OpenMM code with the backbone's topology and positions (N, CA, C; nanometers):
from openmm import Vec3, app, unit

residues = "MET LYS LEU LEU ILE TYR SER LEU ILE SER PHE LEU ILE PHE ASN SER SER LEU ILE MET ALA PHE ILE ALA GLY LYS VAL ILE PHE LYS LYS GLU ASN ILE ASN LEU SER SER ASN TYR SER ILE PHE LEU SER VAL LEU LEU ILE PHE TYR PHE LEU SER ILE LEU ALA PHE ASN LEU PHE SER PHE ASN THR LYS TYR PHE GLY TYR GLY ILE LEU ILE LEU PRO PHE LEU PHE MET PRO PHE VAL ILE GLY ARG ILE SER LYS TYR GLU ARG ILE ASN PHE TYR ALA ASN MET GLN ILE ILE THR LEU ILE TRP SER PHE LEU ALA GLY VAL LEU ILE MET LEU GLY ILE SER".split()
positions = [
    Vec3(2.5785, 20.3242, 14.3030),
    Vec3(2.5143, 20.4539, 14.3197),
    Vec3(2.4766, 20.5134, 14.1843),
    Vec3(2.5668, 20.4965, 14.0851),
    Vec3(2.5366, 20.5499, 13.9525),
    Vec3(2.4139, 20.4825, 13.8931),
    Vec3(2.4048, 20.3495, 13.9099),
    Vec3(2.2897, 20.2782, 13.8553),
    Vec3(2.1605, 20.3231, 13.9223),
    Vec3(2.1668, 20.3535, 14.0494),
    Vec3(2.0499, 20.4032, 14.1211),
    Vec3(2.0039, 20.5364, 14.0625),
    Vec3(2.0977, 20.6251, 14.0382),
    Vec3(2.0634, 20.7559, 13.9810),
    Vec3(2.0140, 20.7406, 13.8378),
    Vec3(2.0790, 20.6543, 13.7587),
    Vec3(2.0355, 20.6329, 13.6206),
    Vec3(1.8956, 20.5725, 13.6149),
    Vec3(1.8662, 20.4798, 13.7048),
    Vec3(1.7324, 20.4214, 13.7057),
    Vec3(1.6280, 20.5246, 13.7462),
    Vec3(1.6635, 20.6141, 13.8377),
    Vec3(1.5699, 20.7195, 13.8771),
    Vec3(1.5498, 20.8197, 13.7639),
    Vec3(1.6556, 20.8519, 13.6918),
    Vec3(1.6429, 20.9424, 13.5766),
    Vec3(1.5556, 20.8785, 13.4693),
    Vec3(1.5744, 20.7489, 13.4431),
    Vec3(1.4898, 20.6826, 13.3437),
    Vec3(1.3448, 20.6789, 13.3901),
    Vec3(1.3221, 20.6603, 13.5195),
    Vec3(1.1861, 20.6649, 13.5729),
    Vec3(1.1231, 20.8019, 13.5474),
    Vec3(1.1979, 20.9083, 13.5740),
    Vec3(1.1445, 21.0433, 13.5531),
    Vec3(1.1178, 21.0698, 13.4054),
    Vec3(1.2034, 21.0206, 13.3177),
    Vec3(1.1835, 21.0405, 13.1737),
    Vec3(1.0586, 20.9671, 13.1265),
    Vec3(1.0443, 20.8397, 13.1623),
    Vec3(0.9272, 20.7638, 13.1191),
    Vec3(0.8000, 20.8147, 13.1851),
    Vec3(0.8100, 20.8612, 13.3075),
    Vec3(0.6946, 20.9170, 13.3766),
    Vec3(0.6468, 21.0440, 13.3075),
    Vec3(0.7390, 21.1347, 13.2769),
    Vec3(0.6983, 21.2583, 13.2089),
    Vec3(0.6465, 21.2281, 13.0688),
    Vec3(0.7024, 21.1268, 13.0018),
    Vec3(0.6515, 21.0877, 12.8701),
    Vec3(0.5092, 21.0345, 12.8805),
    Vec3(0.4817, 20.9567, 12.9841),
    Vec3(0.3457, 20.9065, 13.0043),
    Vec3(0.2475, 21.0187, 13.0342),
    Vec3(0.2890, 21.1140, 13.1153),
    Vec3(0.2011, 21.2278, 13.1451),
    Vec3(0.1669, 21.3017, 13.0165),
    Vec3(0.2690, 21.3294, 12.9348),
    Vec3(0.2439, 21.3997, 12.8082),
    Vec3(0.1585, 21.3161, 12.7138),
    Vec3(0.1793, 21.1832, 12.7115),
    Vec3(0.1010, 21.0969, 12.6235),
    Vec3(-0.0453, 21.0922, 12.6661),
    Vec3(-0.0714, 21.0846, 12.7958),
    Vec3(-0.2102, 21.0844, 12.8423),
    Vec3(-0.2783, 21.2175, 12.8129),
    Vec3(-0.2082, 21.3270, 12.8362),
    Vec3(-0.2671, 21.4587, 12.8079),
    Vec3(-0.2889, 21.4761, 12.6586),
    Vec3(-0.1924, 21.4357, 12.5774),
    Vec3(-0.2079, 21.4458, 12.4320),
    Vec3(-0.3227, 21.3576, 12.3845),
    Vec3(-0.3371, 21.2410, 12.4451),
    Vec3(-0.4476, 21.1529, 12.4089),
    Vec3(-0.5827, 21.2133, 12.4409),
    Vec3(-0.5919, 21.2859, 12.5521),
    Vec3(-0.7179, 21.3521, 12.5867),
    Vec3(-0.7473, 21.4686, 12.4928),
    Vec3(-0.6424, 21.5351, 12.4455),
    Vec3(-0.6621, 21.6543, 12.3628),
    Vec3(-0.6878, 21.6191, 12.2171),
    Vec3(-0.6087, 21.5272, 12.1587),
    Vec3(-0.6173, 21.5050, 12.0138),
    Vec3(-0.6749, 21.3700, 11.9752),
    Vec3(-0.7207, 21.2927, 12.0698),
    Vec3(-0.7710, 21.1596, 12.0377),
    Vec3(-0.9021, 21.1695, 11.9612),
    Vec3(-0.9053, 21.1049, 11.8460),
    Vec3(-1.0254, 21.1020, 11.7625),
    Vec3(-1.0731, 20.9575, 11.7505),
    Vec3(-1.1985, 20.9338, 11.7839),
    Vec3(-1.2510, 20.7975, 11.7820),
    Vec3(-1.2681, 20.7439, 11.6400),
    Vec3(-1.2856, 20.8317, 11.5423),
    Vec3(-1.3116, 20.7840, 11.4072),
    Vec3(-1.1854, 20.7405, 11.3335),
    Vec3(-1.0680, 20.7722, 11.3857),
    Vec3(-0.9432, 20.7315, 11.3221),
    Vec3(-0.8897, 20.6072, 11.3934),
    Vec3(-0.9236, 20.4897, 11.3401),
    Vec3(-0.8880, 20.3631, 11.4034),
    Vec3(-0.7369, 20.3420, 11.4040),
    Vec3(-0.6695, 20.3768, 11.2952),
    Vec3(-0.5247, 20.3572, 11.2868),
    Vec3(-0.4519, 20.4409, 11.3917),
    Vec3(-0.4936, 20.5656, 11.4078),
    Vec3(-0.4308, 20.6527, 11.5071),
    Vec3(-0.4542, 20.6002, 11.6485),
    Vec3(-0.5749, 20.5552, 11.6764),
    Vec3(-0.6040, 20.5072, 11.8117),
    Vec3(-0.5300, 20.3773, 11.8428),
    Vec3(-0.5138, 20.2895, 11.7446),
    Vec3(-0.4394, 20.1657, 11.7711),
    Vec3(-0.2909, 20.1944, 11.7897),
    Vec3(-0.2348, 20.2854, 11.7116),
    Vec3(-0.0944, 20.3232, 11.7296),
    Vec3(-0.0732, 20.3919, 11.8644),
    Vec3(-0.1678, 20.4736, 11.9054),
    Vec3(-0.1607, 20.5401, 12.0356),
    Vec3(-0.1635, 20.4374, 12.1488),
    Vec3(-0.2486, 20.3372, 12.1368),
    Vec3(-0.2571, 20.2329, 12.2400),
    Vec3(-0.1272, 20.1542, 12.2500),
    Vec3(-0.0668, 20.1238, 12.1364),
    Vec3(0.0612, 20.0523, 12.1375),
    Vec3(0.1689, 20.1383, 12.2017),
    Vec3(0.1741, 20.2654, 12.1643),
    Vec3(0.2731, 20.3575, 12.2204),
    Vec3(0.2564, 20.3691, 12.3716),
    Vec3(0.1329, 20.3810, 12.4170),
    Vec3(0.1052, 20.3910, 12.5600),
    Vec3(0.1442, 20.2625, 12.6329),
    Vec3(0.1190, 20.1485, 12.5725),
    Vec3(0.1567, 20.0209, 12.6339),
    Vec3(0.3075, 20.0079, 12.6481),
    Vec3(0.3813, 20.0479, 12.5460),
    Vec3(0.5277, 20.0416, 12.5525),
    Vec3(0.5799, 20.1361, 12.6607),
    Vec3(0.5240, 20.2564, 12.6681),
    Vec3(0.5659, 20.3495, 12.7730),
    Vec3(0.5359, 20.2950, 12.9121),
    Vec3(0.4200, 20.2316, 12.9287),
    Vec3(0.3856, 20.1739, 13.0589),
    Vec3(0.4799, 20.0599, 13.0968),
    Vec3(0.5231, 19.9818, 12.9992),
    Vec3(0.6190, 19.8747, 13.0278),
    Vec3(0.7510, 19.9339, 13.0752),
    Vec3(0.7998, 20.0379, 13.0070),
    Vec3(0.9255, 20.1001, 13.0488),
    Vec3(0.9110, 20.1707, 13.1841),
    Vec3(0.7950, 20.2283, 13.2107),
    Vec3(0.7664, 20.2883, 13.3413),
    Vec3(0.7763, 20.1813, 13.4502),
    Vec3(0.7125, 20.0690, 13.4263),
    Vec3(0.7141, 19.9555, 13.5182),
    Vec3(0.8570, 19.9064, 13.5416),
    Vec3(0.9334, 19.8885, 13.4330),
    Vec3(1.0710, 19.8390, 13.4445),
    Vec3(1.1628, 19.9385, 13.5150),
    Vec3(1.1401, 20.0683, 13.4931),
    Vec3(1.2262, 20.1672, 13.5589),
    Vec3(1.2014, 20.1707, 13.7098),
    Vec3(1.0768, 20.1510, 13.7528),
    Vec3(1.0492, 20.1431, 13.8970),
    Vec3(1.1116, 20.0167, 13.9556),
    Vec3(1.1006, 19.9054, 13.8834),
    Vec3(1.1637, 19.7822, 13.9312),
    Vec3(1.3150, 19.7974, 13.9404),
    Vec3(1.3757, 19.8621, 13.8410),
    Vec3(1.5212, 19.8827, 13.8430),
    Vec3(1.5612, 19.9707, 13.9607),
    Vec3(1.4851, 20.0760, 13.9855),
    Vec3(1.5170, 20.1634, 14.0982),
    Vec3(1.5098, 20.0871, 14.2299),
    Vec3(1.4066, 20.0052, 14.2462),
    Vec3(1.3943, 19.9266, 14.3695),
    Vec3(1.5054, 19.8232, 14.3811),
    Vec3(1.5443, 19.7640, 14.2704),
    Vec3(1.6525, 19.6663, 14.2725),
    Vec3(1.7849, 19.7312, 14.3111),
    Vec3(1.8147, 19.8470, 14.2525),
    Vec3(1.9422, 19.9125, 14.2793),
    Vec3(1.9451, 19.9819, 14.4159),
    Vec3(1.8299, 20.0094, 14.4737),
    Vec3(1.8280, 20.0724, 14.6061),
    Vec3(1.8159, 19.9701, 14.7188),
    Vec3(1.8076, 19.8424, 14.6841),
    Vec3(1.7788, 19.7393, 14.7842),
    Vec3(1.8844, 19.7320, 14.8940),
    Vec3(2.0100, 19.7316, 14.8610),
    Vec3(2.1156, 19.7154, 14.9610),
    Vec3(2.1852, 19.8464, 14.9936),
    Vec3(2.1188, 19.9567, 14.9774),
    Vec3(2.1804, 20.0859, 15.0053),
    Vec3(2.1033, 20.1562, 15.1158),
    Vec3(2.1545, 20.2711, 15.1542),
    Vec3(2.0841, 20.3496, 15.2560),
    Vec3(1.9597, 20.4173, 15.1997),
    Vec3(1.9385, 20.4064, 15.0670),
    Vec3(1.8228, 20.4676, 15.0022),
    Vec3(1.7086, 20.3687, 14.9833),
    Vec3(1.7095, 20.2600, 15.0575),
    Vec3(1.6058, 20.1578, 15.0444),
    Vec3(1.4667, 20.2138, 15.0747),
    Vec3(1.4583, 20.3072, 15.1677),
    Vec3(1.3301, 20.3699, 15.2009),
    Vec3(1.2692, 20.4434, 15.0833),
    Vec3(1.3544, 20.5010, 14.9981),
    Vec3(1.3042, 20.5677, 14.8781),
    Vec3(1.2412, 20.4665, 14.7822),
    Vec3(1.3005, 20.3487, 14.7754),
    Vec3(1.2428, 20.2438, 14.6920),
    Vec3(1.1058, 20.2008, 14.7411),
    Vec3(1.0912, 20.1941, 14.8736),
    Vec3(0.9613, 20.1601, 14.9322),
    Vec3(0.8599, 20.2710, 14.9044),
    Vec3(0.9054, 20.3964, 14.9082),
    Vec3(0.8165, 20.5097, 14.8826),
    Vec3(0.7601, 20.5073, 14.7408),
    Vec3(0.8415, 20.4669, 14.6454),
    Vec3(0.7989, 20.4710, 14.5058),
    Vec3(0.7290, 20.3419, 14.4628),
    Vec3(0.7373, 20.2375, 14.5447),
    Vec3(0.6792, 20.1078, 14.5111),
    Vec3(0.5276, 20.1101, 14.4869),
    Vec3(0.4470, 20.1850, 14.5623),
    Vec3(0.3028, 20.1856, 14.5330),
    Vec3(0.2682, 20.2358, 14.3928),
    Vec3(0.3545, 20.3179, 14.3358),
    Vec3(0.3275, 20.3682, 14.2014),
    Vec3(0.3543, 20.2635, 14.0938),
    Vec3(0.4092, 20.1497, 14.1333),
    Vec3(0.4406, 20.0439, 14.0385),
    Vec3(0.3144, 19.9901, 13.9717),
    Vec3(0.2108, 19.9661, 14.0507),
    Vec3(0.0904, 19.9043, 13.9967),
    Vec3(-0.0279, 19.9994, 13.9839),
    Vec3(-0.0140, 20.1236, 14.0283),
    Vec3(-0.1276, 20.2163, 14.0248),
    Vec3(-0.1871, 20.2350, 13.8850),
    Vec3(-0.1079, 20.2582, 13.7797),
    Vec3(-0.1711, 20.2740, 13.6482),
    Vec3(-0.2468, 20.1491, 13.6041),
    Vec3(-0.1966, 20.0323, 13.6406),
    Vec3(-0.2618, 19.9077, 13.6004),
    Vec3(-0.3890, 19.8836, 13.6806),
    Vec3(-0.3875, 19.9187, 13.8085),
    Vec3(-0.5069, 19.9035, 13.8921),
    Vec3(-0.6163, 19.9988, 13.8445),
    Vec3(-0.5792, 20.1230, 13.8185),
    Vec3(-0.6780, 20.2200, 13.7709),
    Vec3(-0.7339, 20.1767, 13.6360),
    Vec3(-0.6475, 20.1277, 13.5485),
    Vec3(-0.6939, 20.0795, 13.4182),
    Vec3(-0.7855, 19.9593, 13.4303),
    Vec3(-0.7610, 19.8762, 13.5304),
    Vec3(-0.8426, 19.7564, 13.5488),
    Vec3(-0.9822, 19.7891, 13.6027),
    Vec3(-0.9938, 19.8884, 13.6907),
    Vec3(-1.1244, 19.9190, 13.7502),
    Vec3(-1.2045, 20.0192, 13.6681),
    Vec3(-1.1457, 20.0731, 13.5627),
    Vec3(-1.2149, 20.1780, 13.4871),
    Vec3(-1.3310, 20.1206, 13.4064),
    Vec3(-1.4287, 20.2033, 13.3866),
    Vec3(-1.5462, 20.1705, 13.3069),
    Vec3(-1.5501, 20.2642, 13.1866),
    Vec3(-1.6011, 20.2138, 13.0758),
    Vec3(-1.6030, 20.2933, 12.9534),
    Vec3(-1.6893, 20.4184, 12.9687),
    Vec3(-1.7949, 20.4108, 13.0489),
    Vec3(-1.8853, 20.5251, 13.0659),
    Vec3(-1.8159, 20.6421, 13.1347),
    Vec3(-1.7166, 20.6141, 13.2180),
    Vec3(-1.6480, 20.7199, 13.2931),
    Vec3(-1.5005, 20.7271, 13.2542),
    Vec3(-1.4724, 20.7122, 13.1263),
    Vec3(-1.3347, 20.7040, 13.0790),
    Vec3(-1.2574, 20.8329, 13.1062),
    Vec3(-1.3232, 20.9476, 13.0974),
    Vec3(-1.2533, 21.0738, 13.1241),
    Vec3(-1.2115, 21.0847, 13.2707),
    Vec3(-1.2968, 21.0401, 13.3604),
    Vec3(-1.2639, 21.0428, 13.5029),
    Vec3(-1.1417, 20.9565, 13.5319),
    Vec3(-1.1404, 20.8359, 13.4772),
    Vec3(-1.0279, 20.7460, 13.5032),
    Vec3(-0.9008, 20.7918, 13.4325),
    Vec3(-0.9131, 20.8543, 13.3170),
    Vec3(-0.7946, 20.9108, 13.2504),
    Vec3(-0.7362, 21.0236, 13.3350),
    Vec3(-0.8228, 21.1044, 13.3940),
    Vec3(-0.7742, 21.2101, 13.4837),
    Vec3(-0.7075, 21.1506, 13.6079),
    Vec3(-0.7617, 21.0406, 13.6595),
    Vec3(-0.6980, 20.9734, 13.7732),
    Vec3(-0.5592, 20.9219, 13.7357),
    Vec3(-0.5456, 20.8691, 13.6134),
    Vec3(-0.4142, 20.8226, 13.5668),
    Vec3(-0.3151, 20.9377, 13.5631),
    Vec3(-0.3580, 21.0504, 13.5095),
    Vec3(-0.2696, 21.1668, 13.4986),
    Vec3(-0.2285, 21.2158, 13.6371),
    Vec3(-0.3240, 21.2241, 13.7291),
    Vec3(-0.2925, 21.2703, 13.8651),
    Vec3(-0.1960, 21.1734, 13.9342),
    Vec3(-0.2178, 21.0432, 13.9184),
    Vec3(-0.1270, 20.9445, 13.9774),
    Vec3(0.0130, 20.9569, 13.9195),
    Vec3(0.0224, 20.9774, 13.7893),
    Vec3(0.1541, 20.9927, 13.7267),
    Vec3(0.2227, 21.1209, 13.7721),
    Vec3(0.1459, 21.2272, 13.7908),
    Vec3(0.2053, 21.3522, 13.8405),
    Vec3(0.2562, 21.3326, 13.9834),
    Vec3(0.1790, 21.2623, 14.0669),
    Vec3(0.2245, 21.2338, 14.2041),
    Vec3(0.3536, 21.1532, 14.2029),
    Vec3(0.3589, 21.0511, 14.1180),
    Vec3(0.4801, 20.9689, 14.1145),
    Vec3(0.5979, 21.0474, 14.0582),
    Vec3(0.5721, 21.1395, 13.9650),
    Vec3(0.6800, 21.2244, 13.9136),
    Vec3(0.7336, 21.3147, 14.0245),
    Vec3(0.6424, 21.3743, 14.1015),
    Vec3(0.6860, 21.4593, 14.2128),
    Vec3(0.7618, 21.3783, 14.3178),
    Vec3(0.7173, 21.2562, 14.3445),
    Vec3(0.7901, 21.1698, 14.4380),
    Vec3(0.9292, 21.1391, 14.3842),
    Vec3(0.9398, 21.1148, 14.2538),
    Vec3(1.0706, 21.0895, 14.1936),
    Vec3(1.1627, 21.2093, 14.2018),
    Vec3(1.1075, 21.3288, 14.1813),
    Vec3(1.1887, 21.4508, 14.1923),
    Vec3(1.2361, 21.4695, 14.3361),
    Vec3(1.1474, 21.4473, 14.4329),
    Vec3(1.1873, 21.4595, 14.5732),
    Vec3(1.2932, 21.3560, 14.6107),
    Vec3(1.2812, 21.2361, 14.5570),
    Vec3(1.3828, 21.1339, 14.5821),
    Vec3(1.5154, 21.1748, 14.5201),
    Vec3(1.5104, 21.2296, 14.3993),
    Vec3(1.6335, 21.2748, 14.3337),
    Vec3(1.7015, 21.3837, 14.4161),
    Vec3(1.6222, 21.4739, 14.4719),
    Vec3(1.6798, 21.5781, 14.5572),
    Vec3(1.7385, 21.5189, 14.6849),
    Vec3(1.6769, 21.4133, 14.7368),
    Vec3(1.7281, 21.3492, 14.8570),
    Vec3(1.8547, 21.2695, 14.8327),
    Vec3(1.8686, 21.2131, 14.7144),
    Vec3(1.9875, 21.1333, 14.6823),
    Vec3(2.1067, 21.2219, 14.6522),
    Vec3(2.0827, 21.3290, 14.5775),
    Vec3(2.1972, 21.4119, 14.5353),
    Vec3(2.2341, 21.5174, 14.6352),
] * unit.nanometer
topology = app.Topology()
chain = topology.addChain("A")
for resn in residues:
    res = topology.addResidue(resn, chain)
    for name in ("N", "CA", "C"):
        topology.addAtom(name, app.Element.getBySymbol(name[0]), res)
């Protein structure tokens, strides 16, 4: 049970970090600073990996418990950022960035509701 809660807390932490990183990227991203943009891309990739791993950990730890339904609820958010990133076009980058932010906010709210249901 503790591992389930810890994995959900890590999911919420990485999710909120991703939301802040996407919003910060929209606000302060400068195309002329190549070093800043490459560091931002690396940071975002690392956060997405931890986001992915935290969802997998939550599903793994909820597999044999009565909270298995919560794992199924959060499972669609596992690949959503990657699917949106894959279908995005450079011409509509702002639209797809907004879709990423909205998806992350939805998954954060789902995580909060799951946390309320578990505790």
